[in-house]
N, C-alpha and C positions, 0 to 999 in steps of 0.2 A: 625170889629164885637164886637157886642152889647155886655155889663161889667155891673154889678150891687154889687156896693162895696160892700161886704160885711162882716162883722166884726167877729173876734174872741177875747179875753179877757182874758188875762193871768190870773189863777188863785191862789191860794198854792193848792195842791193833798192832801187831809185829813188822806190820810194812808202812804203818803209819802213825806218826808221833802224838796226834793230837787225836787219833781213828779211838772208838770205840766198843767192846764190844759185849754183849747181852750172852748167857746159855740159861737151858731149863734140862735136865736132863733124868728130871721127875727121881731123883732118887736121894732128893735129904743133903746132899755137903753140899749143892747149890743156892741154900733156898737163905734167903737174906732180907729183912722184910724194910728194909730202907731201899731195897733196890727193885722190889717187888712188882708183879703183873699181878691179873686175874684173871683167872679161869677161868669159863663160867659155862653152864650146860643148858639147854633149855629146855627146861620147864612147860611149854608151855604142849607143844607131843611131847608121846614117851621118849625119853631121855635114854642110853643104853652106856653111853659115854663114862670110863672108870678111869683111873690111876690104881696103878696095883702090880702087881706083879701075873704075867700069861700065864693059861693054863690048860690052852688049845693043843689043836694038833700039829696047824701051818704056824700060829704064833704059838710059838713053844719056848721061846726064851727073851726077853730083852737086848735093843743095841747091846747095852750096857746094865750090869744089874744096879738095883734087882728089880724096881718096874718101868712099869711102858705110861703113854695114853692109849686105852683102846676102847672099840666099842665089849665091850663086857671081858671083863676078864676070864669065864669059865661057858659062860654059853654064844648060840651062835647068834646073831643078828633077825631080827623079827620079819612079817612081812608086812605092807602098806607099812611102812616108817622111813620118817623125816625125822633124825634128831643129831643137833648140832653141838661143837662145843671152839671154843671160840679165847682168840687171846688180845690185848688189848698194848700198840707198843708204849714205854715208857714216853712223856713230853718226850726228855732229852735224845730218844734214839733217833727222831725224827731229825737227822743232819744237815748241814751244807751240804755232803758230799751228796754217794748217792746210798742205797739199802739193799742190801743182800738177806732175805731168809733161807733158812738152811736147814731142813729136820733128813730124818732117815727114817722107812716107813715101807710096814708089810702091808698085803693085799690080797683081798679072798671077797671076791663079789661073781653074782652069776651076771656072763659075762652082755654088754652091752641092755642088761633090764635092771640089776642095781649097778650099783656106785656110788664113786666117795667126788664130793667137787670143792675146790679150793674156790673162797671167795675172800674179799677188802674191801671196806666198807673203811670211809674218810669222813662220815657226820655222824660218827658217834653209834652206827649200830644201822639208822632209819635206814640205809638203802645198801642191798651192797651188792658187787660187782662181779662176775665170774671171772678167774684169773687167766683163764683160759683163752688167745687170739686176744686177748683183750689192751688195746692200744697204747694204757697206758705201765703196761706192763715189757720191760726192755727185755727178758730173758725167763721164761720158763720149762727148766728141764728137770730129766734123771733119773725117771722109768725108763721101761721098757717100752717102745711105740706098740708091741701087740695092745698096751692096755691104753692105750687112745684107746675113746668111744665117745658114745651121743646113749643118753637118758632118753625112756619113751616120751620121756618132757623134752625132748629135744638139746637141753644143755648138755656143755662138753663135758664130760666127766672121764676121772680114773677108773677100769673095771677089769672085769678078771679076774686069775690069780697069781702073786707073783710070790711066792713064799723064802727070796732072794731080798736082804735089807738093797732098799738104795734109796742113796741122797740128794732127796730135791733139793733145785733152789730153786726162789721167785724174789728175780731182782727187777726194781720196778724203778721208771724212766726220770731223773736229773730233774725234768721240768713238771714233771705231776709230784713231787714232793715238795718245792718248791712251793706251792699253788694249794697245800694242806695244815690242817692245820692237828690235824689225830689220825691212827692208820689203826686198823681193827681188821683181826687175820682171821679163819675160821674156816674151818672141815665140817661139811655136810653129809650125811653121808643118807642115801633113799635107797628107798626100794618099791621090790611090787605086790600085789598082793599073793605070789607067789611064794609057800617058803622054798628056802635047796639046801637048807643046815648047812650053811660057810660062814666065815669066822668075821669080815665085816676089815676094816683097818688098825692094823697101830702105828701108831707115833714113839719117836721117842728122839733125844737129840738138837734139842730146838734152838735154833741158834741166828741173832741179829746181829750183822757188822754195820758197821760205816764203812765205806770203800768205797777208792776214787777210779775202780774200772769194774767193767762185771765181768765175772766171768762166765764164761758159754764152756759150750761142749763140743765144740770145736777149732780151730784156727779163727777168727777173728778175717773176716774182710776187708777193704773199703770198697766205701759205696759206687755201686755201677752210676747213681744217677747225682745229682746238684740240684737244689732247691732252693728257688728264691724271689721277689725276696722272703724272708722271714713273717717282717710284719708289713702287713695289706691290706690296702681296701677296694683293689678294682681286682687284678689278677694274678694267680702265682704261677709261677714256670719253671715246670718240672724238665731238667735240660738231660740228657744219657752221657754221660759220663769216659762213659764205656761201651765202643762201640761193636765192643764185637759182637760178631755173625751167629756167634754161640748164644745169646744171649735173648731170651725173648719177652715181652711186656707182653704179661698175662690179664691184670686188672691195675684199675687206679683207683683209690676211694677216698675220701675226704668220710672225715668223720670229725663228730663231736670226741668233747673229753669223758663223757658219759659211754664211747663206743659205740653211736647210733650214727650209723651212714647218712652223709648228706648230700652225699655226692659219689656219683657211678661216672668215671670216665673211660668214652672208649680208645684205646693210647693207640696210640702210633709212634714208628722209632725218631730220634732224634730230638726234635723239640714237643713239649704238650704243654699247652695253657690253660688253665682254670678260668673260670668265671667266678671269682667269690662278693658280688658286688652288693649280692643279694642275700647274703649271710651274718647276724646279730656281730657282733663283737664278743669277741670270746678266742679262746684258746685253743687252737682245734689240731687232726695228726692226720698225714697222708700216708693212705699204705699204698706201699710199690712192690707187686710178688710180678716176680719172673719163675720164669723154669726152673732157674737154681736157686733162690731163696727169696726173702719178702726182707725187704727197707719200711722203712717207724724215718717219719720228720714229723716236728711238731713246727706248727706257723700260728699266728697271732693275727686274726681280725680287728685292724682296731681302726675308728673312726670320728 
């Protein structure tokens, strides 16, 4: 397997005295063999990921000179492709607090036919989870909403073209981080059988930071619902604490730690009860969707 050593440097994080801050700008100055990770390229299929100066039309310059991680520095991406690049976070980056991963990107894909999938793994790459709509992800944003799409395989992805550098954030919930020992992030490009002469995906300035708050792209709002008890073996209660007539419950689903739906509840205003007596011990996520926004609450079933 081809590996390119890409390094992450430890810096003090300005708003938290014991916090840690890692960067990878692909520019050489941030290379440190004592605090490094490997970016690996998938060689089981045709690999097109490279590190170097971009020399295309849409991908004409890096975010910071001289290099980027890109799906070929010169050529278009081919048809019938699945090619991945990923990195493994250092063990000391799985902090006691929260974790935010940030990068800059440009994309150029055939809309809803080709795209880029962001995934993560907590079992050393044995299995991967799509970050879009995942219950273990607190926040994932930064792209233009017009570039949200679904591949023919039904996988959520980034698609279409955005020639402006976008700052993307991927934040994991605290409860999930406490249950894992390792974390990998993967960028996977997928194309169909039709060649469209487009440039793919360009990524620069990756940053990993400990944070005790999660950045959001809009002002944070208090929860509209109270969920209790958070540890149960019989029944979970969902109480609507914001009784504004402007709020309508659209859906309530209970998911396991892998994002699989275990129960779907027909919602009503006020109090909703969920019977969990038939579910095995473990951590679950309760997703409550309203006409205004989505809330995610973690619960534990213990017997």
